C-alpha positions as CSV (number, residue, x, y, z in Angstrom):
1,M,-0.1,0.0,0.1
2,T,1.3,3.4,-0.9
3,Q,1.9,5.6,2.2
4,R,0.6,9.3,1.7
5,V,2.3,12.2,3.5
6,L,0.7,15.7,3.3
7,K,2.9,18.7,3.5
8,N,2.9,20.7,6.7
9,Q,0.8,18.1,8.7
10,S,1.1,15.1,11.0
11,N,0.6,12.0,9.1
12,T,-0.3,8.6,10.2
13,L,1.6,5.7,8.7
14,I,-0.1,2.4,9.0
15,L,2.7,-0.4,9.0
16,T,3.0,-4.0,9.7
17,L,6.2,-4.3,11.8
18,T,5.6,-6.5,14.7
19,E,5.2,-9.7,12.8
20,K,8.5,-9.2,11.1
21,I,10.9,-8.0,13.8
22,T,13.7,-10.1,15.2
23,L,15.0,-7.9,18.0
24,T,13.4,-7.5,21.4
25,D,11.9,-4.0,21.8
26,P,13.5,-2.6,18.7
27,N,13.8,1.1,17.7
28,F,12.5,1.8,14.2
29,L,14.1,4.1,11.6
30,I,12.4,5.2,8.4
31,E,14.6,5.8,5.4
32,I,12.8,8.0,2.7
33,F,14.5,7.6,-0.6
34,S,13.6,10.3,-3.3
35,K,12.9,8.9,-6.8
36,Q,13.6,12.4,-8.2
37,N,17.0,13.3,-6.9
38,H,18.1,10.0,-5.2
39,D,18.5,11.7,-1.8
40,S,17.7,9.8,1.5
41,T,16.2,11.2,4.6
42,I,16.4,9.0,7.8
43,A,14.1,9.7,10.8
44,R,13.1,7.9,13.9
45,L,9.7,6.4,14.3
46,S,8.5,6.2,17.9
47,G,5.2,6.1,19.8
48,D,3.4,3.3,18.2
49,S,-0.3,4.4,19.0
50,T,-2.2,1.2,17.9
51,T,-4.0,-0.9,20.5
52,N,-3.7,-4.0,18.3
53,I,0.0,-4.5,17.4
54,T,-0.5,-8.0,16.3
55,R,-2.4,-6.8,13.3
56,F,-0.6,-3.4,12.5
57,N,1.4,-0.6,13.9
58,D,0.4,3.1,13.8
59,F,3.2,5.7,13.8
60,T,3.1,9.5,13.1
61,L,5.4,11.1,10.7
62,T,5.2,14.9,10.7
63,E,6.1,16.8,7.6
64,S,7.3,20.4,8.4
65,P,9.6,23.0,7.1
66,T,11.4,22.7,10.5
67,E,13.1,19.2,10.5
68,D,13.8,17.2,13.7
69,L,14.7,13.7,12.6
70,E,15.1,12.3,16.1
71,T,11.3,12.9,16.6
72,G,10.0,11.9,13.3
73,V,9.7,15.4,11.8
74,V,10.9,15.6,8.1
75,N,11.1,18.3,5.5
76,L,10.3,16.8,2.1
77,I,9.5,18.1,-1.3
78,P,6.3,16.9,-3.1
79,G,7.0,13.8,-5.2
80,E,7.4,10.1,-5.2
81,Y,9.5,8.2,-2.8
82,N,10.3,4.7,-1.6
83,Y,10.3,4.0,2.2
84,F,12.4,1.5,4.1
85,I,11.6,0.7,7.8
86,W,14.7,-0.6,9.7
87,Q,14.9,-2.2,13.0
88,T,17.8,-1.4,15.3
89,S,18.8,-2.0,18.9
90,A,20.8,1.3,18.9
91,S,19.3,4.7,19.6
92,T,21.1,6.4,16.6
93,L,19.9,7.6,13.3
94,F,22.8,5.8,11.6
95,L,21.7,2.8,9.2
96,S,25.1,1.2,9.9
97,A,23.7,0.2,13.4
98,A,20.5,-1.1,11.9
99,T,19.9,-4.8,11.8
100,S,17.5,-5.3,8.9
101,I,14.6,-3.9,6.9
102,V,11.3,-4.9,8.2
103,E,9.1,-3.2,5.7
104,S,9.3,-1.1,2.5
105,G,7.1,0.3,-0.1
106,P,6.1,3.4,-2.1
107,L,5.4,6.8,-0.4
108,V,4.1,9.9,-2.0
109,V,4.3,13.4,-0.6
110,V,1.4,15.7,-1.6
111,G,1.6,19.5,-1.3
112,T,-1.0,21.8,0.2
113,G,-1.7,23.7,-3.1
114,Q,0.2,26.8,-1.9
115,T,3.1,26.2,-4.1
116,T,2.6,27.1,-7.8
117,S,5.3,26.6,-10.5
118,T,4.9,28.0,-14.1
119,F,6.7,26.6,-17.0
120,S,6.7,28.7,-20.1
121,T,7.2,27.2,-23.6
122,T,6.3,28.3,-27.1
123,P,3.4,28.6,-27.8
124,D,1.7,27.0,-24.6
125,E,2.1,27.8,-20.9
126,F,1.7,25.1,-18.3
127,T,0.9,25.5,-14.7
128,V,1.6,22.8,-12.2
129,Q,0.3,23.0,-8.5
130,Y,1.5,20.8,-5.7
């Protein structure tokens, strides 16, 4: 299932991590890989808020211009991404300390409609809203 992240909002990610973990009480890192520019952002996921962890996990990822990767606050441009959820016993944002990927999939970041880009060509003009 494609995860959807809205700009400038707290977003709920529904994941299935518990059934795949191999560590006792792991920390989770999310790696968000841009399909446009091939950059990666790594943030901590914490505070699973689901009451039924045997079926799914419910984490909040906040998109904001003010990034705080330790608390799951990221700054992303609208577009298409892939996400990878890593399990780790360490309390660091370095993937070198992670044990394995427990989930992956597509992620799309959708803008709020406040950003407008205009591309002019001859003879037409195209406007793209995010």
